C-alpha positions in Angstrom: 0.0 0.0 0.0 1.4 3.4 -0.9 0.4 6.9 -0.1 1.6 10.1 -1.8 2.6 12.7 0.8 3.2 15.4 -1.8 4.6 15.8 -5.3 8.0 14.3 -4.5 7.4 12.0 -1.4 5.8 8.6 -1.2 5.1 6.4 1.9 4.9 2.6 1.4 3.7 -0.1 3.9 3.9 -3.8 3.0 4.0 -7.3 4.4 7.0 -9.4 3.5 7.4 -13.2 3.9 10.5 -15.3 3.4 10.6 -19.1 3.8 13.7 -21.2 3.2 14.0 -24.9 3.7 17.0 -27.3 3.1 17.3 -31.0 3.6 20.1 -33.2 2.4 17.9 -36.3 2.2 19.4 -38.3 5.1 17.4 -39.8 8.0 18.8 -37.2 10.4 17.7 -33.7 9.6 21.0 -31.8 9.1 19.5 -29.1 6.9 17.9 -25.8 8.0 14.5 -24.4 8.0 13.6 -20.7 8.5 10.5 -18.6 8.1 10.6 -14.8 8.5 7.8 -12.4 8.1 6.9 -8.9 9.1 5.9 -5.3 8.2 8.1 -3.3 5.9 7.9 0.5 5.9 9.5 2.6 3.2 9.8 6.3 2.3 10.6 7.4 -1.3 11.9 10.8 -2.1 11.9 11.8 -5.8 14.3 14.5 -7.0 
């Protein structure tokens, strides 16, 4: 979602998700598994 604060400024809010899994196929799980998510806030300035 974005909102223009003026002619040269933009405010962005978004949700980001990253999932990563790894497994080498053995009986014992020696790979890794991670899931990250959260709010991302950004400010754009146009010159």
